[in-house]
C-alpha positions in Angstrom: 148.6 69.5 14.9 152.1 68.8 13.6 153.2 71.9 12.1 154.9 71.5 8.7 159.3 71.8 8.5 160.8 73.7 6.0 164.0 73.5 6.2 166.2 75.0 3.9 168.8 73.0 3.6 170.8 70.2 5.9 172.6 71.8 8.3 176.5 71.4 8.3 177.7 68.6 11.2 179.0 71.0 13.8 175.7 71.6 14.5 174.8 68.4 16.2 177.7 69.8 18.9 175.0 71.8 21.3 172.7 68.2 21.1 175.8 65.9 22.1 177.1 68.6 25.0 173.7 68.3 26.2 172.9 64.7 26.2 176.4 64.3 27.8 175.8 66.9 30.4 172.3 65.2 31.2 174.2 61.6 31.7 177.3 62.6 33.1 176.9 65.9 35.7 174.8 64.3 37.9 177.2 61.9 38.5 180.8 64.1 38.4 179.6 67.6 39.3 176.1 67.3 40.9 176.2 70.3 42.9 176.8 72.1 40.1 174.4 70.3 37.8 171.3 71.3 40.1 171.9 74.7 40.6 173.1 75.7 36.8 171.0 72.7 34.7 168.5 75.5 33.5 171.3 77.7 32.5 173.2 74.9 30.3 169.8 73.2 28.7 168.2 76.8 28.0 171.9 78.1 27.0 173.3 75.5 24.2 168.9 75.2 23.1 169.8 79.3 22.3 172.7 78.3 20.5 170.5 76.4 17.8 168.2 79.1 17.5 170.6 81.3 16.5 171.9 79.7 14.4 168.7 78.8 12.3 167.4 82.6 12.7 170.4 84.7 11.9 172.5 82.0 10.0 169.3 79.5 7.6 167.0 82.3 8.5 164.4 79.9 9.1 162.2 80.2 12.0 159.4 77.6 10.9 161.8 74.9 12.6 161.5 76.9 15.9 158.1 77.0 15.1 157.4 73.2 14.7 159.4 72.5 17.9 157.8 74.6 20.4 154.6 73.5 19.4 155.9 69.8 20.0 157.3 71.2 23.4 154.3 72.8 24.5 152.4 69.3 23.7 154.8 67.4 25.0 155.1 69.5 28.8 150.9 69.3 28.7 150.8 65.7 28.7 153.9 65.2 31.1 153.4 68.0 33.4 149.8 67.5 33.9 150.2 63.8 34.9 152.6 64.7 37.4 150.5 67.3 38.7 147.2 64.6 39.0 149.0 62.0 40.0 151.0 63.8 42.8 147.1 64.2 44.1 147.0 60.6 44.6 147.8 59.2 48.1 148.2 55.8 48.7 149.1 54.2 52.5 149.9 50.9 53.3 150.0 49.5 56.9 151.5 45.8 56.7 153.8 43.8 54.8 153.4 42.2 51.8 154.1 38.4 50.4 155.9 38.0 47.2 152.6 37.2 45.1 151.3 40.5 46.6 154.5 42.2 45.4 154.3 40.6 41.8 151.1 41.4 41.4 151.5 45.2 42.7 154.1 45.6 39.8 152.0 43.9 37.2 149.2 46.7 38.2 152.2 49.6 38.1 153.2 48.1 34.7 149.5 48.3 33.3 148.6 51.5 35.3 152.0 53.1 33.3 150.3 53.1 30.4 147.6 55.2 31.7 149.2 57.7 33.6 152.9 57.2 32.8 155.8 56.4 33.7 156.4 59.0 35.7 153.1 59.2 37.3 153.1 55.6 37.9 156.5 56.2 39.6 155.8 58.7 41.9 152.2 57.2 42.6 153.2 53.9 43.6 157.0 54.2 45.0 156.4 55.3 48.3 153.9 52.4 49.0 156.1 50.1 47.4 158.8 51.0 50.2 156.0 51.4 53.0 154.3 47.7 52.4 158.0 45.8 52.6 159.7 48.7 54.9 160.7 45.2 57.1 162.7 43.6 54.8 162.7 46.0 51.2 166.3 46.1 49.6 168.3 47.7 46.6 166.4 44.9 44.4 163.1 46.1 45.0 163.7 49.1 44.1 165.8 48.4 40.8 162.8 45.7 39.9 160.0 48.7 40.5 162.4 50.3 38.0 162.7 48.0 34.8 158.8 47.1 35.3 156.9 50.3 36.6 159.5 52.9 35.6 160.2 51.7 32.0 159.2 48.7 30.6 155.5 48.7 31.9 154.7 51.9 29.8 154.9 51.0 26.2 152.0 50.4 25.6 150.2 53.8 24.7 152.0 57.3 23.8 150.5 57.7 27.4 153.1 55.6 28.7 156.5 56.7 27.9 157.9 59.9 26.6 159.5 58.6 23.5 155.8 57.0 22.4 154.3 60.4 23.0 156.5 62.5 20.5 156.2 59.5 18.0 151.8 60.5 18.1 152.8 64.0 18.0 154.9 62.9 14.8 151.8 61.0 13.5 151.8 57.5 14.7 148.3 56.1 15.6 147.3 56.4 18.9 146.4 52.7 19.4 149.5 51.7 17.0 151.6 50.9 19.7 148.9 49.1 22.0 148.3 46.5 18.5 151.6 45.9 18.0 153.7 46.3 21.0 151.9 43.9 23.3 153.5 40.3 22.8 156.9 41.8 23.5 155.2 43.9 26.1 154.1 40.6 27.8 157.0 38.4 27.3 159.1 41.4 28.8 157.0 41.3 31.6 156.0 38.2 32.4 159.9 37.2 32.6 161.0 40.3 34.9 157.8 38.9 37.3 159.1 35.8 37.1 162.6 36.7 38.0 161.4 38.7 40.6 159.3 36.4 42.1 161.7 33.9 42.6 164.6 36.6 44.3 162.0 38.3 46.4 160.6 34.6 47.2 164.1 33.5 48.9 164.4 37.0 50.3 161.0 36.7 52.5 162.1 33.2 53.5 165.1 34.9 55.2 162.9 37.4 56.9 162.7 36.9 60.4 160.0 34.4 61.1 157.4 37.6 62.9 157.9 39.5 59.5 157.4 36.1 57.6 154.2 35.3 59.9 152.3 38.6 58.3 149.7 37.7 56.4 148.1 39.5 53.4 145.0 40.1 55.5 146.4 42.0 57.5 147.6 44.4 55.3 145.2 47.8 55.4 145.2 50.0 52.6 144.3 53.5 52.7 143.3 56.1 49.4 143.0 59.4 49.3 142.3 62.0 45.9 140.5 59.9 44.2 138.8 62.8 42.8 141.6 63.4 40.9 140.7 60.0 39.0 138.2 61.9 37.5 141.5 64.6 35.7 143.2 61.8 34.7 140.1 61.0 32.2 139.9 64.4 31.2 143.8 64.2 30.2 143.3 60.4 28.2 140.3 62.1 26.3 141.8 64.9 25.2 144.9 63.3 23.6 142.0 60.9 21.9 140.0 63.9 20.6 139.3 64.0 16.9 142.4 64.9 14.7 139.9 68.0 13.6 139.5 69.4 17.6 143.9 68.2 17.9 144.1 70.6 15.1 143.0 73.8 16.9 145.9 75.6 18.1 146.6 79.3 19.7 149.1 81.4 18.3 150.3 77.8 15.9 151.7 76.6 19.5 149.2 76.1 22.5 146.7 73.2 20.8 143.5 72.4 22.5 144.4 69.2 24.1 147.2 70.6 25.6 145.3 73.4 27.1 142.7 70.9 28.0 145.4 69.2 30.2 146.6 72.2 31.5 143.2 73.1 32.8 142.7 69.6 34.5 145.9 69.6 36.2 145.2 73.3 37.6 141.7 72.4 39.2 143.6 69.1 40.1 145.9 71.1 42.4 143.7 73.8 43.8 141.2 71.1 44.3 143.2 68.8 46.2 144.1 69.0 50.0 147.4 69.9 51.3 147.3 66.8 53.8 147.3 64.8 50.1 150.3 66.6 48.5 152.2 66.6 52.0 151.9 62.7 52.8 153.2 62.7 48.9 155.8 65.0 49.6 154.6 66.7 46.3 157.0 69.4 44.8 157.3 70.7 41.5 161.1 70.1 41.4 161.0 67.0 38.9 158.6 68.7 36.9 160.6 71.4 36.4 163.8 70.1 36.0 162.1 68.1 32.6 160.7 71.7 31.9 163.6 73.3 31.3 165.7 70.1 30.2 163.7 69.4 27.4 163.8 73.0 25.9 167.3 72.3 25.6 166.4 69.4 24.3 164.1 69.7 21.5 165.7 73.0 20.1 168.9 71.4 20.0 168.4 68.0 18.3 166.5 70.2 15.1 169.9 69.6 13.5 170.1 66.2 14.4 167.2 65.2 12.9 167.5 66.8 9.7 170.9 65.1 9.1 169.8 62.3 10.3 166.4 62.2 7.7 169.4 62.4 5.0 172.5 60.5 6.0 170.7 57.8 8.0 173.2 55.6 10.7 175.8 53.4 9.2 175.1 49.9 9.6 172.0 49.9 11.0 169.2 49.0 8.5 167.5 45.6 9.9 164.9 46.0 12.6 166.6 43.9 15.1 169.8 46.4 14.7 167.8 49.6 15.3 166.4 48.1 18.4 170.0 47.4 19.9 171.1 50.6 18.4 168.2 52.7 19.9 168.4 50.6 23.2 172.0 50.7 23.1 171.3 54.7 23.3 168.6 55.0 25.2 170.3 53.3 28.2 172.6 56.0 28.8 171.0 58.8 27.0 167.4 60.5 27.4 165.6 57.8 25.6 162.8 60.5 23.7 165.4 61.9 21.9 167.3 59.1 20.9 163.9 57.3 19.3 163.6 60.4 17.4 167.1 60.1 16.3 166.6 56.4 15.2 163.2 57.2 13.6 164.3 60.3 11.5 167.0 57.9 10.5 164.8 55.1 9.3 162.4 57.4 7.7 165.2 58.9 6.1 166.6 55.8 4.1 163.0 55.1 2.8 163.1 58.8 1.9 160.3 59.9 3.7 160.8 62.8 6.5 160.0 62.3 10.7 158.8 66.3 10.4 155.5 65.2 8.0 152.7 63.2 9.6 151.3 61.6 5.9 155.6 60.4 5.9 155.0 58.9 9.3 151.9 57.3 8.9 153.0 55.6 5.7 156.1 54.5 7.6 154.1 53.3 9.9 152.2 51.1 7.6 154.5 49.6 5.1 157.7 49.7 7.6 156.2 48.7 10.7 158.8 46.2 12.2 160.9 49.0 12.5 159.1 51.2 14.5 158.2 48.5 16.2 162.2 47.7 16.9 162.8 51.8 17.9 160.0 51.9 19.8 160.6 48.8 22.0 164.1 49.4 21.9 163.9 53.2 23.4 161.6 51.9 25.9 162.6 48.7 27.7 166.2 49.7 27.5 165.0 53.2 29.0 165.7 50.9 32.1 169.2 49.9 31.3 171.0 52.2 34.1 169.7 55.5 36.2 170.0 58.1 33.7 167.7 56.2 30.7 164.5 57.7 31.9 163.3 60.5 33.5 162.2 58.2 36.3 165.0 56.3 37.3 166.8 59.0 39.4 163.8 60.2 41.4 162.2 56.7 41.9 166.6 56.7 43.1 166.0 59.6 45.0 162.9 58.7 47.3 164.0 55.5 47.9 167.2 56.7 49.4 165.5 59.6 51.2 163.3 56.8 52.6 166.7 54.9 53.8 166.7 51.9 51.4 169.8 50.9 50.7 170.2 51.3 47.0 172.7 50.4 44.3 175.4 52.7 43.1 175.0 53.7 39.2 177.8 51.1 38.2 176.4 48.4 40.8 173.0 48.9 39.5 174.3 48.0 36.2 176.9 45.1 36.8 174.4 43.7 39.4 171.0 44.0 37.9 170.6 45.5 34.2 173.3 43.2 32.5 173.0 40.0 33.9 169.2 40.3 34.7 168.0 42.9 32.4 169.9 42.5 29.5 169.0 38.7 28.2 165.8 39.4 28.5 165.5 41.8 26.5 168.2 40.0 24.0 165.5 36.8 24.0 162.7 39.4 23.5 164.5 41.5 20.4 165.5 38.2 18.9 162.1 36.4 19.3 160.1 39.4 18.0 162.6 41.2 15.4 164.7 38.6 14.1 
């Protein structure tokens, strides 16, 4: 259930400052003050959120936006956290060396799987097998294309796939809307990325030593552990698809029935999974803890930004194609979830609609579907534009670095891969489907 929004008045522009500061910290602090950020990001995120909360409580004397944000935050974290915990209880081990064709099929499977367990869940489940199956010739481009396909563009078909789409679902976008409208663009982007990857990996494979090239896929051995957790993944998906009358059940107006079911599934999964499986996956709560603290700040500080955008819009951005590139350009360097909501609020505000009204959101999807498609694709696709565009990107890089894989740095990632390879594909896709 989305709680009604009762903002008394549009807040002044300066109230957006905590939101802008937090996004800049998320983007820049890991690069320029990594040690400080690693130890103090919870204080920064929560502290900035408290500043905004105090403004609404003491200056505007309106606590309803905070209640609304709390409900959304709990629902969001229930999904992201449960998928992270449950996927961390499934271990895939691979022996042998993969050919370019097997690698391409693996990435395609990852792109589909991202829509069922989220880009974070799929990334954490598949990145280690991906490195192991290419251990004799793994290079930076293997990691980058994994980020392109599994960690980002693959998860654009369901609200479960990527956080921006789930926020849209929480606001009132029908669950199957993304699958119905996004699949042609998804198919084009995934096909083009896989084609480029196959050609590049084939060249890499042919340059490998003969003994590596002589390893056939028939010699590969796959071992799976923790498959019981597939049942709990099904429970989470079932909770998302509960009928609206059951989704509307809340406890204290914040904890919804679906969120409670997801949390229960995660707890059962965690305590029934063998310790050896978690150890094999190097499982820990660090990544989900970071997401949890950062999004407390994001959900609170973005309240005034969304209200202002609803009333003023974004100057010069009106057509679907302009929304696609505007959303994408920010999603590549800022967190793509709040970027999605910001531009959705702007597009709806231009039509006199509120992003905080489920009825308005549904009406917008029906009357302005091209704009919603543009914002959805821009947020998800361009999240692969840099390491800071989407949460799983840095997580994948960190795992690869610990596995002694040479990955490109922040600038190298963009100069060598996202600008010359990903960007042209996304430009063509936008022109074909949104012009």
